[in-house]
C-alpha atoms as a printed R data frame, in Angstrom:
    type eleno elety resid chain resno      x       y       z
1   ATOM     1    CA   MET     A     1 20.332  11.879  15.476
2   ATOM     2    CA   GLN     A     2 17.975  14.770  14.908
3   ATOM     3    CA   ASP     A     3 17.530  17.454  12.274
4   ATOM     4    CA   VAL     A     4 20.368  16.187  10.058
5   ATOM     5    CA   PRO     A     5 21.553  19.098   7.877
6   ATOM     6    CA   ALA     A     6 21.571  18.541   4.080
7   ATOM     7    CA   ALA     A     7 23.381  21.156   2.092
8   ATOM     8    CA   MET     A     8 20.691  21.081  -0.587
9   ATOM     9    CA   LYS     A     9 16.919  20.858  -0.745
10  ATOM    10    CA   PHE     A    10 15.830  17.703  -2.881
11  ATOM    11    CA   ALA     A    11 12.676  16.148  -4.224
12  ATOM    12    CA   LEU     A    12 12.250  12.398  -3.869
13  ATOM    13    CA   VAL     A    13  9.960  10.595  -6.236
14  ATOM    14    CA   SER     A    14  8.883   7.065  -5.078
15  ATOM    15    CA   LEU     A    15  5.921   4.787  -5.466
16  ATOM    16    CA   GLY     A    16  6.517   3.375  -2.020
17  ATOM    17    CA   LEU     A    17  6.519   6.074   0.753
18  ATOM    18    CA   PRO     A    18  5.629   5.866   4.509
19  ATOM    19    CA   PRO     A    19  3.295   4.756   5.871
20  ATOM    20    CA   SER     A    20  2.865   1.986   3.367
21  ATOM    21    CA   GLN     A    21  4.366  -1.170   4.676
22  ATOM    22    CA   SER     A    22  6.701  -2.024   1.732
23  ATOM    23    CA   GLY     A    23 10.384  -2.493   2.480
24  ATOM    24    CA   GLN     A    24 11.213   0.506   0.278
25  ATOM    25    CA   SER     A    25  8.911   2.697   2.383
26  ATOM    26    CA   LEU     A    26 10.685   1.609   5.548
27  ATOM    27    CA   VAL     A    27 14.055   2.214   4.057
28  ATOM    28    CA   LEU     A    28 13.119   5.826   3.055
29  ATOM    29    CA   TYR     A    29 11.588   6.343   6.533
30  ATOM    30    CA   HIS     A    30 14.938   5.577   8.150
31  ATOM    31    CA   LEU     A    31 16.898   7.686   5.661
32  ATOM    32    CA   LEU     A    32 14.657  10.856   5.863
33  ATOM    33    CA   LYS     A    33 13.107  10.884   9.361
34  ATOM    34    CA   ASP     A    34 15.865  13.082  10.794
35  ATOM    35    CA   ILE     A    35 16.270  15.466   7.930
36  ATOM    36    CA   ARG     A    36 14.562  18.778   8.336
37  ATOM    37    CA   PRO     A    37 11.175  18.820   6.714
38  ATOM    38    CA   ASP     A    38 11.829  22.009   4.793
39  ATOM    39    CA   GLN     A    39 14.901  20.310   3.027
40  ATOM    40    CA   TYR     A    40 12.916  17.789   1.046
41  ATOM    41    CA   ALA     A    41  9.724  17.136  -0.798
42  ATOM    42    CA   LEU     A    42  8.026  13.792  -1.482
43  ATOM    43    CA   ILE     A    43  6.173  12.855  -4.663
44  ATOM    44    CA   THR     A    44  4.204   9.637  -5.025
45  ATOM    45    CA   GLN     A    45  1.141   8.298  -6.905
46  ATOM    46    CA   LYS     A    46 -2.265   9.153  -5.426
47  ATOM    47    CA   ASN     A    47 -3.474   6.822  -2.769
48  ATOM    48    CA   PHE     A    48 -0.647   4.229  -2.986
49  ATOM    49    CA   HIS     A    49  0.470   5.101   0.525
50  ATOM    50    CA   LEU     A    50 -2.948   4.001   1.863
51  ATOM    51    CA   TYR     A    51 -2.854   0.511   0.306
52  ATOM    52    CA   GLY     A    52 -1.680  -2.230   2.607
53  ATOM    53    CA   SER     A    53 -0.857   0.168   5.449
54  ATOM    54    CA   GLN     A    54 -3.285  -1.191   8.015
55  ATOM    55    CA   GLY     A    55 -1.243   0.305  10.857
56  ATOM    56    CA   ASN     A    56  1.672  -2.042  10.108
57  ATOM    57    CA   GLY     A    57  4.006   0.520   8.393
58  ATOM    58    CA   SER     A    58  6.014   3.364   9.785
59  ATOM    59    CA   SER     A    59  4.505   6.767  10.560
60  ATOM    60    CA   TYR     A    60  4.364   9.576   8.001
61  ATOM    61    CA   LEU     A    61  7.554  11.602   7.296
62  ATOM    62    CA   SER     A    62  7.453  15.289   8.260
63  ATOM    63    CA   GLY     A    63  8.285  16.566   4.751
64  ATOM    64    CA   THR     A    64  5.666  17.743   2.312
65  ATOM    65    CA   TYR     A    65  3.799  15.001   0.295
66  ATOM    66    CA   HIS     A    66  2.631  15.559  -3.303
67  ATOM    67    CA   TYR     A    67  0.196  13.139  -4.988
68  ATOM    68    CA   ILE     A    68  0.207  12.646  -8.731
69  ATOM    69    CA   ASN     A    69 -2.760  11.302 -10.829
70  ATOM    70    CA   PRO     A    70 -4.169   8.983 -11.670
71  ATOM    71    CA   ASP     A    71 -4.550   6.570  -8.780
72  ATOM    72    CA   TYR     A    72 -1.832   3.949  -9.010
73  ATOM    73    CA   GLN     A    73 -4.440   1.126  -9.350
74  ATOM    74    CA   VAL     A    74 -5.577   2.891 -12.566
75  ATOM    75    CA   ILE     A    75 -1.870   2.934 -13.728
76  ATOM    76    CA   ARG     A    76 -1.607  -0.762 -13.021
77  ATOM    77    CA   GLY     A    77 -4.703  -1.384 -15.109
78  ATOM    78    CA   LEU     A    78 -3.408   0.745 -17.907
79  ATOM    79    CA   LEU     A    79 -0.057  -1.129 -17.930
80  ATOM    80    CA   ARG     A    80 -1.885  -4.475 -18.181
81  ATOM    81    CA   LEU     A    81 -3.955  -3.180 -21.073
82  ATOM    82    CA   THR     A    82 -0.948  -1.605 -22.782
83  ATOM    83    CA   SER     A    83  1.104  -4.713 -22.483
84  ATOM    84    CA   THR     A    84 -1.647  -6.786 -23.970
85  ATOM    85    CA   ALA     A    85 -2.283  -4.368 -26.816
86  ATOM    86    CA   GLY     A    86  1.477  -4.030 -27.508
87  ATOM    87    CA   SER     A    87  1.249  -0.238 -27.777
88  ATOM    88    CA   MET     A    88  4.468   1.664 -27.104
89  ATOM    89    CA   GLY     A    89  2.655   4.872 -27.955
90  ATOM    90    CA   ILE     A    90  0.427   4.610 -24.924
91  ATOM    91    CA   LEU     A    91  3.490   4.171 -22.741
92  ATOM    92    CA   ASP     A    92  5.074   7.191 -24.232
93  ATOM    93    CA   ALA     A    93  1.905   9.249 -23.688
94  ATOM    94    CA   LEU     A    94  1.766   8.107 -20.029
95  ATOM    95    CA   LEU     A    95  5.383   9.165 -19.578
96  ATOM    96    CA   LYS     A    96  4.707  12.608 -21.021
97  ATOM    97    CA   MET     A    97  1.828  13.004 -18.603
98  ATOM    98    CA   ARG     A    98  4.044  12.013 -15.675
99  ATOM    99    CA   VAL     A    99  6.745  14.429 -16.835
100 ATOM   100    CA   ARG     A   100  4.223  17.323 -16.952
101 ATOM   101    CA   GLN     A   101  2.975  16.506 -13.373
102 ATOM   102    CA   LEU     A   102  6.429  16.172 -11.951
103 ATOM   103    CA   SER     A   103  7.570  19.414 -13.655
104 ATOM   104    CA   ARG     A   104  4.866  21.400 -12.061
105 ATOM   105    CA   ILE     A   105  5.654  20.108  -8.596
106 ATOM   106    CA   ILE     A   106  9.375  20.448  -8.972
107 ATOM   107    CA   ARG     A   107  9.105  24.037 -10.225
108 ATOM   108    CA   ARG     A   108  6.860  24.893  -7.213
109 ATOM   109    CA   GLU     A   109  9.171  23.255  -4.679
110 ATOM   110    CA   GLN     A   110 12.433  24.477  -6.418
111 ATOM   111    CA   PRO     A   111 14.738  21.689  -5.195
112 ATOM   112    CA   GLU     A   112 18.391  21.572  -6.077
113 ATOM   113    CA   ALA     A   113 18.374  17.781  -6.888
114 ATOM   114    CA   ILE     A   114 15.843  15.101  -7.803
115 ATOM   115    CA   ILE     A   115 16.091  11.612  -6.390
116 ATOM   116    CA   ALA     A   116 14.005   9.071  -8.327
117 ATOM   117    CA   CYS     A   117 13.377   5.600  -6.878
118 ATOM   118    CA   THR     A   118 12.656   2.376  -8.761
119 ATOM   119    CA   GLY     A   119  9.452   0.576  -8.235
120 ATOM   120    CA   ASP     A   120  7.310   2.338 -10.764
121 ATOM   121    CA   LEU     A   121  7.768   2.257 -14.627
122 ATOM   122    CA   PHE     A   122  7.513   5.981 -15.185
123 ATOM   123    CA   ASP     A   123  9.102   7.669 -12.130
124 ATOM   124    CA   PRO     A   124 12.817   7.169 -13.065
125 ATOM   125    CA   PRO     A   125 12.652   8.334 -16.725
126 ATOM   126    CA   ALA     A   126 10.086  11.125 -15.967
127 ATOM   127    CA   ALA     A   127 12.281  12.531 -13.162
128 ATOM   128    CA   TYR     A   128 15.295  12.259 -15.446
129 ATOM   129    CA   GLU     A   129 13.594  14.372 -18.119
130 ATOM   130    CA   VAL     A   130 12.501  17.043 -15.585
131 ATOM   131    CA   SER     A   131 16.062  17.161 -14.178
132 ATOM   132    CA   ARG     A   132 17.408  17.689 -17.710
133 ATOM   133    CA   SER     A   133 14.940  20.381 -18.519
134 ATOM   134    CA   LEU     A   134 15.709  22.299 -15.284
135 ATOM   135    CA   ASP     A   135 19.441  21.540 -15.275
136 ATOM   136    CA   ILE     A   136 19.570  20.076 -11.751
137 ATOM   137    CA   PRO     A   137 21.306  16.894 -10.579
138 ATOM   138    CA   TYR     A   138 19.478  13.556 -11.001
139 ATOM   139    CA   ILE     A   139 20.037  10.640  -8.595
140 ATOM   140    CA   LEU     A   140 18.601   7.273  -9.255
141 ATOM   141    CA   TYR     A   141 17.957   5.100  -6.158
142 ATOM   142    CA   ALA     A   142 17.698   1.611  -7.630
143 ATOM   143    CA   PHE     A   143 16.174  -0.474  -4.942
144 ATOM   144    CA   ASP     A   144 15.985  -3.145  -7.662
145 ATOM   145    CA   HIS     A   145 17.260  -3.464 -11.133
146 ATOM   146    CA   TYR     A   146 14.967  -0.996 -12.962
147 ATOM   147    CA   SER     A   147 14.657  -2.644 -16.327
148 ATOM   148    CA   HIS     A   148 14.449  -6.278 -14.938
149 ATOM   149    CA   GLN     A   149 11.479  -5.306 -12.763
150 ATOM   150    CA   TRP     A   150  9.286  -5.373 -15.837
151 ATOM   151    CA   ALA     A   151  8.836  -8.938 -17.172
152 ATOM   152    CA   PRO     A   152  6.239  -8.302 -19.950
153 ATOM   153    CA   PRO     A   153  8.277  -7.754 -23.149
154 ATOM   154    CA   LEU     A   154  6.877  -4.405 -24.008
155 ATOM   155    CA   LEU     A   155  7.403  -2.928 -20.579
156 ATOM   156    CA   HIS     A   156 10.851  -4.343 -20.308
157 ATOM   157    CA   ALA     A   157 11.778  -2.846 -23.712
158 ATOM   158    CA   PHE     A   158 10.445   0.560 -22.563
159 ATOM   159    CA   ALA     A   159 12.396   0.360 -19.359
160 ATOM   160    CA   GLN     A   160 15.519  -0.815 -21.073
161 ATOM   161    CA   LYS     A   161 15.364   2.050 -23.549
162 ATOM   162    CA   HIS     A   162 15.193   4.640 -20.844
163 ATOM   163    CA   GLU     A   163 17.620   2.890 -18.492
164 ATOM   164    CA   GLU     A   164 20.370   3.227 -21.214
165 ATOM   165    CA   ARG     A   165 20.045   6.963 -20.968
166 ATOM   166    CA   LEU     A   166 19.245   7.741 -17.272
167 ATOM   167    CA   ILE     A   167 21.876   5.561 -15.610
168 ATOM   168    CA   PRO     A   168 24.898   7.038 -17.458
169 ATOM   169    CA   GLY     A   169 23.262  10.461 -17.313
170 ATOM   170    CA   ALA     A   170 22.744  10.391 -13.529
171 ATOM   171    CA   ALA     A   171 24.783  12.528 -11.195
172 ATOM   172    CA   ALA     A   172 24.801   9.508  -8.719
173 ATOM   173    CA   VAL     A   173 23.315   6.029  -8.581
174 ATOM   174    CA   VAL     A   174 22.442   4.395  -5.280
175 ATOM   175    CA   VAL     A   175 22.062   0.592  -4.970
176 ATOM   176    CA   PRO     A   176 21.365  -1.575  -1.924
177 ATOM   177    CA   ASN     A   177 23.988  -4.202  -2.512
178 ATOM   178    CA   GLU     A   178 27.343  -5.077  -4.244
179 ATOM   179    CA   PHE     A   179 25.738  -7.293  -6.875
180 ATOM   180    CA   LEU     A   180 23.562  -4.471  -8.359
181 ATOM   181    CA   CYS     A   181 26.607  -2.187  -8.174
182 ATOM   182    CA   ARG     A   182 28.672  -4.699 -10.065
183 ATOM   183    CA   ASP     A   183 25.960  -5.124 -12.713
184 ATOM   184    CA   TYR     A   184 25.615  -1.437 -13.324
185 ATOM   185    CA   ARG     A   185 29.382  -1.103 -13.614
186 ATOM   186    CA   ARG     A   186 29.550  -3.852 -16.180
187 ATOM   187    CA   ARG     A   187 26.636  -2.585 -18.177
188 ATOM   188    CA   TYR     A   188 26.979   1.104 -18.072
189 ATOM   189    CA   GLY     A   189 30.518   1.861 -16.644
190 ATOM   190    CA   VAL     A   190 28.862   3.634 -13.614
191 ATOM   191    CA   GLU     A   191 30.299   3.256 -10.174
192 ATOM   192    CA   ALA     A   192 27.125   3.247  -7.961
193 ATOM   193    CA   THR     A   193 27.134   4.044  -4.195
194 ATOM   194    CA   VAL     A   194 26.142   0.929  -2.078
195 ATOM   195    CA   LEU     A   195 23.865   1.774   0.854
196 ATOM   196    CA   HIS     A   196 22.579  -1.423   2.477
197 ATOM   197    CA   ASN     A   197 19.016  -1.132   3.588
198 ATOM   198    CA   PRO     A   198 19.228   0.448   7.031
199 ATOM   199    CA   CYS     A   199 18.052  -1.079  10.303
200 ATOM   200    CA   ASP     A   200 17.452   0.667  13.660
201 ATOM   201    CA   LEU     A   201 19.722  -1.437  15.782
202 ATOM   202    CA   SER     A   202 18.531   0.298  19.037
203 ATOM   203    CA   ARG     A   203 15.210  -1.658  18.656
204 ATOM   204    CA   TYR     A   204 17.197  -4.936  19.210
205 ATOM   205    CA   PRO     A   205 18.426  -5.543  22.712
206 ATOM   206    CA   VAL     A   206 22.150  -6.259  23.066
207 ATOM   207    CA   GLU     A   207 21.266  -9.791  24.231
208 ATOM   208    CA   PRO     A   208 18.172 -11.577  23.030
209 ATOM   209    CA   GLU     A   209 16.159 -13.969  25.336
210 ATOM   210    CA   PRO     A   210 18.177 -17.196  26.166
211 ATOM   211    CA   GLU     A   211 17.274 -20.376  24.400
212 ATOM   212    CA   ARG     A   212 14.570 -22.258  26.012
213 ATOM   213    CA   SER     A   213 15.411 -25.735  27.369
214 ATOM   214    CA   GLY     A   214 13.522 -29.015  27.733
215 ATOM   215    CA   GLU     A   215 12.852 -31.888  25.389
216 ATOM   216    CA   GLU     A   216  9.274 -30.836  24.756
217 ATOM   217    CA   ARG     A   217  9.934 -27.293  23.776
218 ATOM   218    CA   GLU     A   218  8.713 -26.086  20.451
219 ATOM   219    CA   ILE     A   219 11.494 -25.083  17.945
220 ATOM   220    CA   THR     A   220 10.306 -22.069  15.908
221 ATOM   221    CA   ILE     A   221 11.346 -21.317  12.308
222 ATOM   222    CA   LEU     A   222 10.137 -17.760  11.760
223 ATOM   223    CA   TYR     A   223  9.253 -15.756   8.596
224 ATOM   224    CA   THR     A   224  8.167 -12.174   8.688
225 ATOM   225    CA   GLY     A   225  7.154 -10.179   5.543
226 ATOM   226    CA   ALA     A   226  5.360 -10.414   2.212
227 ATOM   227    CA   ILE     A   227  5.165 -13.691   0.280
228 ATOM   228    CA   TYR     A   228  4.791 -13.671  -3.441
229 ATOM   229    CA   GLU     A   229  6.367 -15.038  -6.699
230 ATOM   230    CA   ALA     A   230  9.919 -14.233  -5.413
231 ATOM   231    CA   HIS     A   231  9.344 -16.740  -2.571
232 ATOM   232    CA   TYR     A   232  6.891 -19.461  -3.438
233 ATOM   233    CA   ASP     A   233  9.088 -22.480  -4.368
234 ATOM   234    CA   ALA     A   234 11.485 -21.735  -1.463
235 ATOM   235    CA   PHE     A   235  8.561 -22.017   0.927
236 ATOM   236    CA   ARG     A   236  7.333 -25.167  -0.693
237 ATOM   237    CA   ASN     A   237 10.794 -26.689  -0.244
238 ATOM   238    CA   LEU     A   238 10.758 -25.658   3.384
239 ATOM   239    CA   ILE     A   239  7.402 -27.409   3.956
240 ATOM   240    CA   ARG     A   240  8.582 -30.496   2.237
241 ATOM   241    CA   ALA     A   241 11.780 -30.405   4.357
242 ATOM   242    CA   LEU     A   242  9.768 -30.329   7.495
243 ATOM   243    CA   ASP     A   243  7.739 -33.300   6.256
244 ATOM   244    CA   ILE     A   244 11.054 -35.115   5.623
245 ATOM   245    CA   LEU     A   245 12.387 -34.387   9.066
246 ATOM   246    CA   ASP     A   246  9.027 -35.363  10.685
247 ATOM   247    CA   ARG     A   247  9.987 -33.764  13.999
248 ATOM   248    CA   SER     A   248  6.830 -32.716  15.846
249 ATOM   249    CA   GLU     A   249  8.641 -29.990  17.857
250 ATOM   250    CA   ILE     A   250  9.643 -27.989  14.794
251 ATOM   251    CA   ARG     A   251  7.128 -25.417  13.517
252 ATOM   252    CA   LEU     A   252  7.130 -22.819  10.791
253 ATOM   253    CA   HIS     A   253  5.507 -19.590  12.037
254 ATOM   254    CA   ILE     A   254  4.591 -17.090   9.288
255 ATOM   255    CA   TYR     A   255  3.721 -13.323   9.949
256 ATOM   256    CA   THR     A   256  2.631 -11.922   6.579
257 ATOM   257    CA   PRO     A   257  0.102  -9.450   5.152
258 ATOM   258    CA   GLN     A   258 -0.932 -12.194   2.709
259 ATOM   259    CA   SER     A   259 -4.053 -14.140   3.743
260 ATOM   260    CA   GLU     A   260 -4.038 -17.763   4.880
261 ATOM   261    CA   SER     A   261 -6.294 -18.625   1.926
262 ATOM   262    CA   ASN     A   262 -3.824 -17.018  -0.512
263 ATOM   263    CA   LEU     A   263 -0.908 -18.921   0.908
264 ATOM   264    CA   LYS     A   264 -2.786 -22.214   0.809
265 ATOM   265    CA   ALA     A   265 -3.667 -21.491  -2.821
266 ATOM   266    CA   HIS     A   266  0.087 -21.569  -3.495
267 ATOM   267    CA   ASN     A   267  0.602 -24.773  -1.541
268 ATOM   268    CA   ILE     A   268  2.213 -22.964   1.441
269 ATOM   269    CA   SER     A   269  0.491 -25.062   4.080
270 ATOM   270    CA   GLY     A   270  0.938 -28.161   6.077
271 ATOM   271    CA   GLU     A   271  0.721 -29.719   9.558
272 ATOM   272    CA   TYR     A   272  3.909 -27.861  10.611
273 ATOM   273    CA   VAL     A   273  2.830 -24.436   9.506
274 ATOM   274    CA   VAL     A   274  1.301 -21.853  11.851
275 ATOM   275    CA   TYR     A   275 -0.191 -18.668  10.369
276 ATOM   276    CA   HIS     A   276 -0.275 -15.257  12.143
277 ATOM   277    CA   LYS     A   277 -1.807 -11.923  11.274
278 ATOM   278    CA   ASN     A   278  0.726  -9.331  10.281
279 ATOM   279    CA   GLN     A   279  1.952  -7.313  13.274
280 ATOM   280    CA   PRO     A   280  3.005  -3.711  13.619
281 ATOM   281    CA   ILE     A   281  6.647  -3.124  12.932
282 ATOM   282    CA   PHE     A   282  7.458  -2.133  16.549
283 ATOM   283    CA   MET     A   283  6.576  -5.668  17.614
284 ATOM   284    CA   MET     A   284  8.837  -7.315  15.126
285 ATOM   285    CA   PRO     A   285 12.077  -7.214  17.045
286 ATOM   286    CA   GLY     A   286 10.500  -9.059  20.039
287 ATOM   287    CA   ILE     A   287  9.033 -11.676  17.743
288 ATOM   288    CA   GLN     A   288 12.205 -12.229  15.814
289 ATOM   289    CA   GLN     A   289 14.355 -12.457  18.947
290 ATOM   290    CA   ARG     A   290 12.032 -15.177  20.383
291 ATOM   291    CA   ALA     A   291 12.483 -17.448  17.398
292 ATOM   292    CA   ASP     A   292 15.048 -20.314  17.171
293 ATOM   293    CA   ILE     A   293 15.735 -19.932  13.402
294 ATOM   294    CA   LEU     A   294 14.993 -17.023  11.077
295 ATOM   295    CA   PHE     A   295 14.091 -17.972   7.479
296 ATOM   296    CA   LEU     A   296 15.239 -15.856   4.494
297 ATOM   297    CA   PRO     A   297 14.029 -17.386   1.214
298 ATOM   298    CA   LEU     A   298 14.133 -16.383  -2.493
299 ATOM   299    CA   ALA     A   299 12.630 -18.398  -5.284
300 ATOM   300    CA   PHE     A   300 14.647 -20.615  -7.533
301 ATOM   301    CA   ASP     A   301 12.070 -20.413 -10.296
302 ATOM   302    CA   SER     A   302 10.339 -17.106 -10.492
303 ATOM   303    CA   PRO     A   303  9.081 -14.806 -13.326
304 ATOM   304    CA   TYR     A   304 12.066 -12.480 -12.739
305 ATOM   305    CA   PRO     A   305 15.318 -14.348 -12.052
306 ATOM   306    CA   GLU     A   306 17.446 -11.300 -12.639
307 ATOM   307    CA   ILE     A   307 15.691  -9.516  -9.933
308 ATOM   308    CA   VAL     A   308 16.216 -12.372  -7.580
309 ATOM   309    CA   LYS     A   309 19.947 -12.287  -8.271
310 ATOM   310    CA   THR     A   310 20.303  -8.674  -7.232
311 ATOM   311    CA   ALA     A   311 17.560  -8.454  -4.610
312 ATOM   312    CA   SER     A   312 18.153  -7.035  -1.128
313 ATOM   313    CA   PRO     A   313 15.183  -7.905   1.023
314 ATOM   314    CA   GLY     A   314 14.505  -5.018   3.350
315 ATOM   315    CA   LYS     A   315 14.495  -7.429   6.356
316 ATOM   316    CA   ILE     A   316 18.139  -8.578   6.075
317 ATOM   317    CA   GLY     A   317 19.322  -6.036   8.590
318 ATOM   318    CA   GLU     A   318 16.622  -7.012  11.016
319 ATOM   319    CA   LEU     A   319 17.418 -10.718  10.760
320 ATOM   320    CA   LEU     A   320 21.149 -10.042  11.398
321 ATOM   321    CA   ALA     A   321 20.346  -7.658  14.290
322 ATOM   322    CA   ALA     A   322 18.074 -10.231  16.017
323 ATOM   323    CA   ARG     A   323 21.119 -12.452  16.969
324 ATOM   324    CA   ARG     A   324 19.245 -15.512  15.930
325 ATOM   325    CA   PRO     A   325 20.674 -18.049  13.441
326 ATOM   326    CA   VAL     A   326 19.490 -17.261   9.867
327 ATOM   327    CA   LEU     A   327 18.560 -19.986   7.402
328 ATOM   328    CA   VAL     A   328 19.011 -18.744   3.878
329 ATOM   329    CA   HIS     A   329 17.369 -20.622   1.042
330 ATOM   330    CA   ALA     A   330 18.128 -18.845  -2.180
331 ATOM   331    CA   PRO     A   331 19.901 -19.492  -5.558
332 ATOM   332    CA   ALA     A   332 23.686 -19.693  -5.442
333 ATOM   333    CA   ASP     A   333 24.057 -16.741  -7.866
334 ATOM   334    CA   SER     A   334 21.971 -14.367  -5.688
335 ATOM   335    CA   PHE     A   335 23.347 -11.570  -3.524
336 ATOM   336    CA   VAL     A   336 21.602 -13.002  -0.519
337 ATOM   337    CA   SER     A   337 23.389 -16.294  -0.700
338 ATOM   338    CA   TRP     A   338 26.679 -14.722  -1.515
339 ATOM   339    CA   TYR     A   339 26.542 -12.254   1.461
340 ATOM   340    CA   PHE     A   340 25.655 -14.855   4.107
341 ATOM   341    CA   LYS     A   341 28.260 -17.260   2.774
342 ATOM   342    CA   ARG     A   342 31.001 -14.697   2.523
343 ATOM   343    CA   HIS     A   343 30.532 -13.411   6.017
344 ATOM   344    CA   SER     A   344 29.596 -16.882   7.566
345 ATOM   345    CA   CYS     A   345 26.539 -15.152   9.166
346 ATOM   346    CA   GLY     A   346 23.802 -17.667   8.329
347 ATOM   347    CA   ARG     A   347 23.337 -21.233   7.256
348 ATOM   348    CA   VAL     A   348 22.999 -21.145   3.442
349 ATOM   349    CA   VAL     A   349 21.181 -23.827   1.401
350 ATOM   350    CA   ASP     A   350 21.566 -22.625  -2.194
351 ATOM   351    CA   GLU     A   351 20.225 -25.679  -4.077
352 ATOM   352    CA   ASN     A   352 16.618 -26.230  -5.033
353 ATOM   353    CA   ASP     A   353 16.518 -29.339  -2.890
354 ATOM   354    CA   PRO     A   354 14.227 -29.974   0.069
355 ATOM   355    CA   VAL     A   355 16.467 -32.857   1.259
356 ATOM   356    CA   LYS     A   356 19.501 -30.584   1.583
357 ATOM   357    CA   LEU     A   357 17.273 -27.994   3.200
358 ATOM   358    CA   ALA     A   358 16.139 -30.549   5.761
359 ATOM   359    CA   ALA     A   359 19.749 -31.332   6.507
360 ATOM   360    CA   GLY     A   360 20.449 -27.552   6.967
361 ATOM   361    CA   ILE     A   361 17.602 -27.263   9.457
362 ATOM   362    CA   GLU     A   362 18.703 -30.397  11.329
363 ATOM   363    CA   ALA     A   363 22.250 -28.956  11.602
364 ATOM   364    CA   LEU     A   364 21.003 -25.700  13.175
365 ATOM   365    CA   VAL     A   365 18.592 -27.432  15.509
366 ATOM   366    CA   ASP     A   366 21.119 -29.968  16.861
367 ATOM   367    CA   ASP     A   367 24.304 -27.742  16.928
368 ATOM   368    CA   GLN     A   368 24.220 -25.156  19.665
369 ATOM   369    CA   GLU     A   369 27.810 -24.028  18.921
370 ATOM   370    CA   LEU     A   370 26.909 -23.487  15.224
371 ATOM   371    CA   ARG     A   371 23.841 -21.483  16.272
372 ATOM   372    CA   GLN     A   372 25.918 -19.311  18.594
373 ATOM   373    CA   SER     A   373 28.682 -18.754  16.008
374 ATOM   374    CA   LEU     A   374 26.213 -17.680  13.279
375 ATOM   375    CA   SER     A   375 24.288 -15.415  15.609
376 ATOM   376    CA   ALA     A   376 27.460 -13.579  16.775
377 ATOM   377    CA   ALA     A   377 28.609 -13.173  13.207
378 ATOM   378    CA   ALA     A   378 25.211 -11.909  12.193
379 ATOM   379    CA   TYR     A   379 25.075  -9.174  14.669
380 ATOM   380    CA   ASP     A   380 28.640  -8.075  13.748
381 ATOM   381    CA   ARG     A   381 27.538  -7.719  10.118
382 ATOM   382    CA   ALA     A   382 24.415  -5.729  11.256
383 ATOM   383    CA   LYS     A   383 26.678  -3.230  12.939
384 ATOM   384    CA   LYS     A   384 29.130  -2.960  10.073
385 ATOM   385    CA   ASP     A   385 26.737  -2.923   7.100
386 ATOM   386    CA   PHE     A   386 23.139  -2.074   8.245
387 ATOM   387    CA   ASP     A   387 23.308   0.464  11.122
388 ATOM   388    CA   ASP     A   388 20.881   3.181  10.130
389 ATOM   389    CA   THR     A   389 22.932   5.878  11.889
390 ATOM   390    CA   THR     A   390 25.964   5.145   9.583
391 ATOM   391    CA   ILE     A   391 23.845   4.733   6.521
392 ATOM   392    CA   LYS     A   392 21.907   7.979   7.033
393 ATOM   393    CA   LYS     A   393 25.163   9.877   7.313
394 ATOM   394    CA   ARG     A   394 26.464   8.321   4.130
395 ATOM   395    CA   PHE     A   395 23.144   9.227   2.352
396 ATOM   396    CA   VAL     A   396 23.474  12.928   3.464
397 ATOM   397    CA   ASP     A   397 27.098  12.929   2.526
398 ATOM   398    CA   LEU     A   398 26.156  11.740  -0.932
399 ATOM   399    CA   LEU     A   399 23.571  14.638  -1.250
400 ATOM   400    CA   ASN     A   400 26.030  17.189  -0.009
401 ATOM   401    CA   SER     A   401 28.681  16.050  -2.573
402 ATOM   402    CA   GLN     A   402 26.343  17.094  -5.365
403 ATOM   403    CA   CYS     A   403 26.614  20.801  -4.165
404 ATOM   404    CA   VAL     A   404 30.269  21.046  -5.173
405 ATOM   405    CA   ARG     A   405 29.834  19.711  -8.709
């Protein structure tokens, strides 16, 4: 699909934009890469796109980039200071500064709609204020639950206060899964549009490599992506499960931007763990399709349990498209566990129990028919829910629907 026509010009405000390697950046790359560059403008914080890129993210988009001050690392420091000091006044002042900067850019670009993405404390409410002052539609793209992203009490209260205005006042709300859609419906009476995080299925061959044979072959459990508080105890459970199994042929291979020393500091280490440097995204399909089991974890005890419940890891579509059995280890009340159970497209262990996780691993390793059944169901869901061609069309259709309001 090339040069997709959108009926309106829009401005998109997001902390994560290509080429940064965040999942949010990659989603936006898939959605926007085929839209004509004169039909959108991108606004982000100064220098964020450079952090963590290291050649592992997508390429730049063709639309115009605008960078707002100060550097996002400065904002992070100010938020820590403000949270410690307990000053709502500082947050209000920072919001006003963001509104002024956005307003200048929006007036210059003259879009017909503003899309604000979660991920930053000030972007959603600042874009909402600008949309109101210019009387243009406001679309919230909630990659995660906006107010629950901010655990410190002061920041959470600030986000909650603004969320209660901007969600009911939005012309449209976009969410990545049915759980966040349900939550916003319950809280605010808003019917959000579900756009699962898109995956380019053309990067995954119709048939992956056949399973290797031989008693001495290594069995690879693979994880690709960032590892942080939303994953730690799930990984520790996996490592304990491998110790319980004590099968020398099973290895956990981790490809992540986090350093080996960082992972070891969080007890993500052991004789069955193999660390790898993060690889460019174009290499991921081959790496994933050579694995025996793909691991999808979410923490059972994290600083933000509400985020875990409604989280949609950007890699879900990739794991489904790879046609390898997926091992999900996540809380029972999370979207991730619900989705894979509902569609029988992965082995789900939804209890915080390494013994049960070990049993789940053993079932996958020893049952070829189970592996084949899960892999076929996974690819079917990838085509139905995560195909980027379909999701891009739905995104453009959502934009075009705002023209007739």
